C-alpha positions as CSV (number, residue, x, y, z in Angstrom):
1,M,-34.6,139.0,13.4
2,D,-38.1,137.4,13.7
3,F,-39.2,136.4,10.1
4,F,-42.8,135.5,10.1
5,G,-42.3,133.6,13.2
6,D,-39.1,132.0,12.1
7,Q,-35.8,133.2,12.9
8,L,-33.5,134.9,10.1
9,V,-30.0,135.2,10.4
10,C,-27.7,137.5,8.3
11,H,-24.2,138.3,8.4
12,L,-22.6,141.3,6.5
13,T,-19.0,141.2,5.7
14,E,-17.0,143.7,4.0
15,G,-14.6,143.2,1.0
16,M,-14.8,139.4,0.7
17,S,-14.0,138.1,-2.8
18,A,-16.0,135.7,-4.8
19,D,-12.9,133.3,-4.3
20,R,-13.7,133.1,-0.5
21,P,-13.5,129.9,1.3
22,A,-16.8,127.8,2.0
23,S,-17.0,128.7,5.5
24,L,-20.2,129.5,7.6
25,Y,-18.8,132.3,9.6
26,P,-19.1,134.9,9.3
27,R,-20.7,134.8,5.8
28,H,-24.1,132.8,5.9
29,F,-27.7,133.5,5.6
30,G,-29.8,131.2,8.0
31,V,-33.3,130.2,8.8
32,T,-34.4,128.5,11.8
33,F,-37.8,126.8,11.5
34,R,-40.2,126.5,14.4
35,A,-41.9,123.2,13.0
36,E,-39.6,120.4,12.2
37,T,-42.1,119.0,9.6
38,D,-41.2,122.3,7.5
39,F,-37.2,121.7,8.1
40,E,-37.7,118.1,6.9
41,A,-39.9,119.0,3.7
42,L,-37.2,121.7,2.9
43,H,-34.6,119.1,3.2
44,A,-36.5,116.6,1.0
45,C,-37.1,119.2,-1.6
46,A,-33.3,120.0,-1.7
47,V,-32.3,116.2,-2.0
48,L,-35.1,115.9,-4.8
49,R,-33.7,118.7,-6.7
50,R,-30.2,117.7,-6.0
51,S,-29.1,121.1,-4.6
52,R,-25.4,121.4,-3.8
53,S,-25.0,120.8,-0.3
54,I,-22.0,121.9,1.8
55,R,-23.2,120.1,5.0
56,E,-25.5,117.2,5.1
57,V,-28.1,117.1,7.7
58,S,-26.6,116.6,11.2
59,T,-27.2,117.0,14.9
60,R,-25.3,119.5,16.9
61,F,-25.1,119.7,20.6
62,E,-27.0,116.5,21.0
63,G,-28.5,115.7,24.3
64,L,-28.0,119.3,25.4
65,V,-30.8,122.1,25.5
66,E,-29.1,123.7,22.3
67,E,-29.6,120.4,20.3
68,H,-30.6,121.1,16.8
69,H,-30.7,119.6,13.3
70,T,-28.8,121.5,10.5
71,F,-27.8,121.3,6.9
72,V,-26.2,123.9,4.5
73,L,-26.8,124.4,0.9
74,L,-24.6,126.4,-1.6
75,D,-26.7,128.9,-3.9
76,P,-25.8,129.7,-7.4
77,S,-24.0,132.8,-6.5
78,G,-21.8,131.0,-4.0
79,N,-23.7,132.0,-0.9
80,L,-24.1,129.6,2.2
81,L,-27.5,128.9,3.2
82,E,-28.1,127.3,6.7
83,F,-31.4,125.9,7.7
84,K,-32.0,124.6,11.3
85,H,-34.6,123.2,13.7
86,Y,-34.0,123.3,17.6
87,R,-35.6,120.5,19.5
88,D,-36.5,123.0,22.2
89,P,-38.4,126.1,20.8
90,R,-36.9,128.3,23.6
91,M,-33.4,128.1,21.9
92,M,-34.6,129.9,18.5
93,Y,-33.6,133.3,19.5
């Protein structure tokens, strides 16, 4: 969904327990930033606050049109939060 100009990703899964494994799919909440500076600012804030990270910043699909930076945090309730920024803004949706 379009969330104030940024992409918002939500997955609904039924019957998952609190003991579920820390796997992104199909259970994560995701935000894709249009501005790389916003992505970097959030990551810097997460590092400063020592937020629990499941996946450090990495580049996926390097050299392809789908190339993007991503990192994943774990919130206090055990939910996986993925944040990303695509080099090519056409890939956001």
